[in-house]
N, C-alpha and C positions, 0 to 999 in steps of 0.2 A: 453569093454568099455575103453575107451583112458587111457591109462597111463600116467602122465606125467613122464617124466626124471628125472628131477629136482628133484622127491621125490624119485624115484628109485636109485638117485646117492646118496640120505642121508642114504638110509637103507643098499647099498653096502658097502659106507664108515664105517657105524657102525659094520656091519659085518665085514669087513674085519681088523677092530681093535679087534676083537673076543667079538661082544656084539650080542643080538637079539633084532630086530626093526622088526615091522610091521607096517604095516596100521593098523587104528583103526576106529571101531566106523561108524558114518554114510556111509563114504563111501565104506563099506564092504557091509553095507546093499543095498545100489544101486546097487553095482555089482551082487550081488545074485538077485535082483529084476530088472537088466538090465536096470535102468536108469542111466543116462548119471550125473555124479558127478565129479564139480571140487575142491571139500571140500575135502579133504587131508589129515588126521592128522596122528602123527607117536606115536606109544609108545614102548620104547625101556627099556631095564636092565641098559643102561649107565646113570650115575649118572650127571645131569644137568652140574656140572664144566667139566665133562670129552667132552660133546657133545658140548661147548664152545669152550672147548682145539680142535677139531676135525676140524671145521669149523671156517671161518676166518672173515663171517659176522653172527651174532648174536645178537638177542636183548634178555633181560633175563627178557619179560614179567611176567611170574610168576614165579620166580627162588625159593623163598618157598614153592611152590606147584609140584615144579620140572618141570614148563615146559618153555622151552628155542624157540625163533622163530628164524629157520635158513632160512637163505636167499642165494637162488643158483640163479643166471642168473637172477635177477630182481620178484625170485617166492619165496612168505614167506609161512614154513609151521611151525604149532607147531609140535614141539619136546617134548614130556611126557616121564619122569622116570615112571616107573609100581609104582603103588603109593597104599596104603588103606588109606582111609581118618580116620580122627580120631573125638572124638566129634562135632556135628554140635550144635551150641548154638543160633544162627540166624533164621535158617529157611531157610539158602541162602548159605553160605558156612562151609566148617570145620574151627575148629579151628588151625587145623595143617595137615599133611599127615605124612604119614613113608613109605619110598620107600619099594617095593615089590617083590611080582612076577605076570606074566600075568594074572594066575587065580586068584589072589585076587583085580588085576587091574579092572578086568572083572566085580567081584559081587560087585564093586562100583557104575559101571554104573547105568545109569535109567531103560532102558528098554533090555528086551533080544533082540531083534532085532539090537539094537545099541552097541550089547555087546560082537559084533566078530571081531576077530583079522585075518589079512592075511597077508600072506608070500610072497610079490610081487618074491623074487629070486626064492622059489619054487614052488610058483603056489598052495600054502595052507589055507586050512581055518581052523583056531584055535575057537574053539566054544565051550564055556563053561559054556554057561547058555541056551543052547537049543532055541538060537536066528533062526536058519534055521527051528526048526520044526514051530515054532511062525510064519516066514516069511509062508512060506508053507500054514497054519492053517489062515493067515490074521488076527493074535491078538496082539492087542500092550497090555504087560503085564511085569511089575515090577519087575525086577529082586528082589529075595527074598522077604522079607514081604513089601507088597506095602504100608502101612501106616508108615513104618519105612522109606522109600525111599522119599515121602511124605512130613514128618516132616524134613529129610534132606532138602530138596527144594522144596520150595511149588510152584516154577516157571515150578515143572514136570507135576503139572496139567494142565497149560494152555499145553503143550509142549505134551502129549498124547494127547489131543486134537487134535490139528493140524497135530501131526501124522495120526492121527484118519482118519479124513477130507483127506489129502494129499492122501494116499493111499487108504483108502476105507476099511481100517482095522477095527471091532469090538475090545472095548474096554475089557480087559478080567473083569472077573464079579468081581472079590474082587478087582481088580487095579481101576474098578469106584466104589466100594461103597465106598474106601480109598477115591476117589477125590470130592466126596460126602459130606463124612463125614469131611474134612479141608477145605473145600472150604470159610467157614467163617471167615480163618485161610490166607489168598492170601494176604494181609496187614498185618500191615507195613513190613512185612517179603520181600516181593519182590517189588522191583522200577519200578514203571511204565513206564521206559524205557524200561526195559526187556519186559514186557507186550506188549508194543507197538511194540518191535523186533519180536517177535513170532507171531503179528497181521500180522506185513512185511509180514513175509516167508508166511503163510498163504495166503495173498494174491498176492505174484510173483509166487506161487505152482497154482494160478485162483481159491482156497480153501477158500477165505476168508468167503463169505456167508452161505456154511456149516459149517462152523469155529464158527461163532457168532452164529447159532442155538443152535450147538451144546454145546457154554460156557453158553445158557441160562438154556437149560436142566439140567445142570450140576448144576447149581446156581450161576457160577461165571459172567456171565456177571452183573448181578445186583451187584453183588460186586464190581467188577471194574465200572460199571454206576449206581450209586443207583435209577434214577431215572426211570432206567427201571425193579426195583425187583420186582413188582406187578405186570408188564406188562402179558398177556397170552402169549404162546407159541405161536400159532396160529398168533396172529399181529406181533410178532416180526419175522415170517416168511414173512407176508405179505409186510409188512415195506421193507424189503430186495429181494423183488423179482424183482425190475429194477437194481438191481445192476449186476444181471446176462447177463445185455445187456449193461454193461458200458464199454468204449472203456478201453483196457488193459493199455495204458498210462495215466490213470486215478489215481492220486494220492493216496495212503490208505486212508486218511481221509476223501474223497467224498462218497468210501462206508461205513463209518461207521454215516453219516448226515442221510441216510435216518430211522436211528434209532431214529430220534429228529423231527421228522414231526412240522412246524408250531414254529419252535424254530427262536427267532430274530437274528440278526446278531451279537450282543451281547453276548449272549447265545453260540453261533459257535465258536466264538473267545476265551471265557471261558474255551469250550472243548478242544479245542488246545492249552491253556496255562497248562491246567492239564496234558494232555500227553505231554508236552515238547518238540512240534512242531515247526519246523525251520519256520522263519519268510516267507520263499517262501512257505511254505503250510496253513498260514496264509495270505496270500497275495492269494494266490489259493480260500482258502472258502471264503472271500470276493468279489471277483470277479465274483464266483458261484452265492453268494446270489443275488449280482445285476443283473447278467445275467436272472437270475429264475424273478425279478422282470422287467427288461427291456423286455423280451418277451413276459410276461402277462398283459403290461398296454393296458388302453383301451384307450386313449388318444392317439393323432400321433405320430409317433417319428421322429424327425428332422435326416437327411443323417447324419448329421456332428457328431450325439451321436452315430450311426448305426457303421459310420468309426472307430471312435476310440474306439468301443468295438469290431469291427473287427480285427484291428490294433494291440491289446492285447495278445501276445503270447500263454494263455489259453482259449481264444474264441473257437477253434476248440472243443477240449477236454468239456467246457463247454456246447457247444450246443448238443452235442453227449451224453451228461447226460441227458442233459434235456430232450433229444428225448426220452431218454430211460422210462420218466414218463410219454408219451402219448400213447394211444393203438395205437398196432401196425401196424393197417393202417393210421396211421395219422402222424407216422414218416416218414417216404420217402417226403412226401411232405413240412413237417417242415423244413427239412434238404435241400433239393431244392428250396426250396424257400429262406434260408440264402445264400445259395451259388450262387443263380442267384444276388442277390443283392450283396452278395461281388463281383462278377467280375462288375458290372455294379460302384462301386466306388472303382475298384482296385490302379487306380491313386494316389487319397486321402489315400488308407490306406497305399499304397509306400512311398507316402511323410511323413504322420507322423510316421513309422516307421524310416525314415532316418533321421526325426527332419529334414525336407527341406518343409516348407511352402510356398505356392505362394509369397504372399507381407510377405518381411522382414523388418526387421529393417531400412536396408537402404534404401528401396523402401519411406518409409515412410518421413527417414531424406531429401531427395531430393525433398518431398512435401513441406516442410519446419515444421512438426512436431519435436518440441525437446523431444530429450527422456528424462524419466518419465512417471508419471501416467495414463496421455492420450495417450502416444503411446502402452504401454502394452493392455489398451482397446479397441483402434483400432486394434492391432496383431490380438486379439482373435479373434473381430467381423468379420475381412478379410478373417478369417481362417474360420469361421463361413461361412459367403460367399461363399467363394470360393469351400466349399465341398456340401453344398445346392444346389448353383444352378451350380456347376460341372464345376466353370474359373477356366482355369491353365494358366491364364496370369494374372500378376499385373494391368495394365491399366484398363480394367473393371471394378475389383473391386475396385480399388481409386476413381474411377468415383462415385461408389455407396456409398462409406462410405464418401465422401466429400456433399451426400445429407442427409447424417445422423443428428441428432441433436448433436451425442459425436463428431462431426467433430468440432475441435475450431475454434474460430471466428476471 
């Protein structure tokens, strides 16, 4: 696995100052699995104040928890002092920490496969929690008492499922029991943004579909989305079948929408608000809803409507999503039909994207039309005529406009 020289520089600097420093957590797991990983966290016995003194560019992102962000050549790394957590009062974060040893630091972590350290200078693994054995056995196991680990941080329930789906590992029996026992306690301990972050990671690794199914198996999907609580597992599985063929660049929210078939646009936008999604995600949801309506219309659709549809940056992804919901033999013809229509309307699509209509306000001014409501109506109609008739010069469009009732007498 590629190692970041900047991360190694941090470890070397701490070692030269007389401290221990290791890579920690997920990077070590991925090293042993031979999976690529850029996410290097560093654990050390150096106090946070010392870390700040040793490096010129730092940010005290969690100084109360011993966490300092160290920036080297534009690369950022979390450097955390070995610690043990004090009491958890809110089901999410400890009330405080006490600086400690590598062994105690490992024992406070979530799962055995995430509890190992790696010394890059001596190329040595430190495994105080039997993480290597569970990696070999393909098991997700909580460190210590699983009920306590989950009570400390309810998000660990979702994280266990994400890791299980990402690597194809089984969740160990007692850990699974603890997840089921605490599933109803997800809220209010965990913010919806943290849950969305876990779903996003599942999507990024191409495992969101099995993750959603497994969340339902453990009773968590219905906690996150109460309208799904009574749905049979088979129904959830069936609804999610199309997302396996969604394009990789599709937003995460697109893969959740099939869970709510026949939902209105208002309901879908309320879902976005619940998940606290960005305006861009909300715009995509609205566009996809419009796309679904457009391709299913029984009435003829004017070329101008198609051209504006294709000119939208969400169009290609939306068409690929819609094709995934068709029978396999119908997908190719569906996409080819739109590819051919895009080719026929290419000039108009490019003009829309460049905000460069064939007939402009200057053309209407020369024809004696004064600025105002009437000019706006004429410009819109000129655009419709230009695209529907595929006219690319102003003159014939103006002649056509003059024959219409909307042309001022």
